[in-house]
N, C-alpha and C positions, 0 to 999 in steps of 0.2 A: 208197371203192370204186370199180371199175373201171365197174361198171352206171351209178354217180352220175354222176361224170366225163366218161362218154359222152353222160349227158342234157344235162347243163351244159354243154356242146357247141353244143347250140342255139342260136339265136339268143334275148338276153335278152326279148325281147317275142313269142318265140314263141307264139299262141295254144294253139295245139296240146301243144306241151312243158307249158305249165300246166295244163292239164285234165286232162294224165296226172297229173304231182305231185301237186293237187289231189285228185282224184278216188283216187289212191292214200292220202294221209293221209286224208281223212274216211272212207274205208272201214276203216282199219285202225288207228287213231288214235283219239284223244278230240277233235280238232281243232271237231267239231262243237259241244261242251261247250263247250271253248274260247273261243268265239266269241261265248259271252254273248247265243244272242239267244232264248232259252228254250226249249231243247230238252235234255232229256237223253234219254239210249239207252246200251241194251246190247248191243243188235246192228242192224246196217246191210248193207245189201245196196244196189248199183250196178247203175243201167241205163242204156249210155251212148247218146248223141243219141237221147231219147225222142222221142214222139210226133210220127214223119217229120219229126225233127231241128228242132221245134219248140222245145225245150230242149237245151243243150249233153249232160246228164245230171242223172239224177233219182237220189236218196237214198232208199229205203226203211227206215223207224225204225222196229226193232222189228214188223217184219211188218205196219204200219200207215197209219200216219204218211209221204205222200211229200212227197217236200222235191224242188221243183225247180232248177234252175241254171243260171244263166245268166253266163256267163266273158267281160270283156274287158279287152283290155290297150290297145291303140291304136286299135282298131278302133270307128268309131262306132258309137254305140244307138241304133236309126231305132225312131221313133216308134209305125211303122208296126207293126214288129216285138213292141213292147210293149204295142198293143192288142190283137194275138192271143193275146200270151200268158198277159195278163190275162181274157180272154173264154172261154181254154178253163180257167182254175183252175177247179178244183170245191170244193165244201165241204172243210174238213179239209185241203185242201192248203195247200203253202206256195212262195211265190218268193223265190227267194234270189238278190239279182244281184252277182257279185262285180265291180265298179270298180277296176283297178289300176292302170291305166297312164295314158298321157292320159287318157282314159275317165272318170275319176276326179274332171279339171277340169272337164268340161261336165256330167255328170250325180251327182245326189244322190237323197237317198228323197224329199225334196218335190218335186222335179219328176217322179220318177214319177208320183207320188200326183197331182202337178197332172191327170196324163193321165188315169188313174181315174176324177179327177173330171169332166171332161170327157166321159168313156164315160159317164157317170152308174156307176160300177164301185164307187163309195165302200165296199161292205158288203165289198169285199176288200181294203179298205187294211192291215188289220192281219195280214193273211194275207203281205205285201209287207215285205223289209228289204234293206237295202244292208249290203255289205261293203268297204271303203275299204283304201286299202294300208296304211294305219299300225294299225288293228285286224287284220288278217289278219295284218302282220307280228309284231304281239305274241301273237296267238294261236301260230302256228307256231312262237316263238321259246320260247315257255311248253314248247312239249312236248320241247326236250332238256334240260330239268330232271326229266321224268317216268320211271317204268320203265319203257321200251319197249324193245322187239326194238333193237338198236344198229344194224341198217341203216338202221330207220326213222328211229331221232336222227340218223345223218347224213344222211338226207335231206331230213329238217325242218331241222337246221344250214343246210345247203347251199341251203336254198329262200333262207331267212330273210337268207342273205349276198345272195342275187339281189335278193330284196325292196329291200334298200339300194340296189344297183343300180340300179333301175329307179329310187329316188326318188329317186335324185344326179342323173338325166337332166337333170329339169325345172328342180332346186335350182342346178345348179351355174353359170348364168347369173352369179350375183353376181359370181364373186369372174375372171370372164373377160374377158378384152380385148372391147370390142364388135365389133371386126372378123374376129371367130373364133366367133359366135353359128352353131349348126343348127337345126337344126327345133326338137330337143328344147330347145334356150333361149328360142328365141322363144316357145314354150308356156307355156313358164314363167311367162317376166315376162310376156306379155300376160295372163296368170290372173294374178298376182300384182298387176301394174297394175289390173285391175277391181275387185278386192278394196280392194285399198290407199286407191283414191279414189274408191271408191263408184259408180264410173261406169255401172253398169248397164248393159253391152256383152258383146258377144260375140266367139268371135275362131273361128278355121275354116282349112282349106287352100283356095286362092282360084285355081282352074287357069287359063291362057292362052295365049296363041301362045308364049309367053318363057320359060315353063315352069314358070310358076306361083309364089304366094309364101304364109306364112304370114301373116295381116290382122286387122287388128282393128277393130270401127266400134261408134260409141256416137253418141246424139243422134237417131235416127230412131225417128219418131213408134210410138205403142202401134197405132193405126187405122189402118196404111197403106193398108188397101182403101178409106178415102173419100179418101184424097190423089191429086190427079192429079199433082203433083210435090212434093218437098222435101229439103230439106239434109242432111247431116249428116258426120260425123267418120269417116276412117279409115285406120289406121296401114297400111302394105305396107312389113313391114319396118323399114327406119331412116327411111320417110317419112312425114310426117304431110299428108294432102291433105285438102282441104275437098270433098265429090263432091253431086253433084246425081242424085236421080232424078225421073225425066219418064216419065212414063205412055203421052201420046200422041206419036205417033212425029213429027206436023207442027209439033209444038210444042220440039221436043228441042233442035234449033241456036240457035235465040231464046233458051228459058230458060239454056240453058249459057252464052251467052256474057252473057248479062246477069247471072247470078249470079256468073260470075268476074271480072266488073269490081268487081262490088257488093262481093266478100270484098276483092280485091285493094286497093280504095280503103280499105275499114274498118279492113286490117287497116296501112293506114301510118299510120293517125291515131293508130295504138295501139300506133307502133314495131314491129312484129313482122312481121319478112319473108316475106310471101308473094309467090309468082311463079310466070303460066301452066305449065300442063304441056310437056314437050317438042311434045307437040302434043294434040289437043282430040282423045278420041274419039267415038263415035257409039253410041248406044242406049240404052237406059233409065238405066242408072246411067254417069255419067262424070267426071272429072275435074274440078275446076272452075281448083282453086288448091293449092300445094306448098309447104309450109315450107322455104325456104329454109336450114335447117340441121339436124345428128340430132338430134330430139328430147328424146331419154335422155341427152345431157351436152352442154357447149356447150366444155368446153377439156381435158376427159381423156376416157381410152381406156376408163375404168368409169362404171356408170349414177351419175346425180347424180340423185336422186328430188326434189330441190329446183326444180332445171331444167327437169323436166320438168310439174314442177305448176303452175307459172308458166307454162308455155307453153300448156299447154291451159286452163289460166283464161283465157289470152288466145284462145287458139283458140276456144274456146267463147263466147265474146262477139261474136267475129268472127261466127262465125255466126249468132247469132242478131239479129244488127244488120242483117246480109246479107241473113235471112230478111225480116225486116220490112220493107227495101226491095221485096224480089221480090214478096211478098203485096201490097203498095200498086199496085204494075205491071200485077198481073194477078188 
């Protein structure tokens, strides 16, 4: 189909393109039934960018039930946006999040429902569902075996192939040389790392004057509002850094220098190569020391999970010992 070929000439992660395809499949096929979220329908009407663009679009099922849809590919899902959406959710309405690209690696139903709880909106939790990449792909692929219009079948087949491609973006790092990684590789790696080692960390893009980087951080205290200073660990692409946060400006340089000394001296005792950064920064968050090798692998150009696990274990021990020293001094 020429029209489908033209459509998929768009970037694979174009949110607008995904909106167009999903809206078509939801309205013209049994995709909503296939998603297995408890909605069976005979008739669907579609409204685009409903409630002053609060939702991407709304489908009206059998002229009564409203299902509001928010679609995210690689764009961030902001907490303020979720709060507005759940506050505007009326009785008998449903809110359905499609989390398809890298957004799926940061958000899930549990995290969204935690916002409902904070907003004292637990009464709407039964009306909220999330659809991830795998669920959507399986539902879309199942359409190709149904007796539907040939054009719609072709669209579903092409869209299923596209969803496979998007998943490959964040899985390709496992077979790539370390020096060839791009943004999607770092996102896939950090997400996998977090789950594999149960780090309880988080990742995101960190802008700076040099152009920014994909970062991952962990060992940050839960109640940071009560802390004037604390140490934590951060990955900045292939660099493993020991960091410090200091809220009081007049204490920043002193605590940074003291913590740097404590980290490096502790690392030496544990036979872990740590060195000062090329230059000390200023501000609330500062790097105090950097691991002197690539934490992803010691001698190869592919991932070595065992090497990383051992390095992290030592790096966390260095952090804890250095924090003890810093707390004793201040």
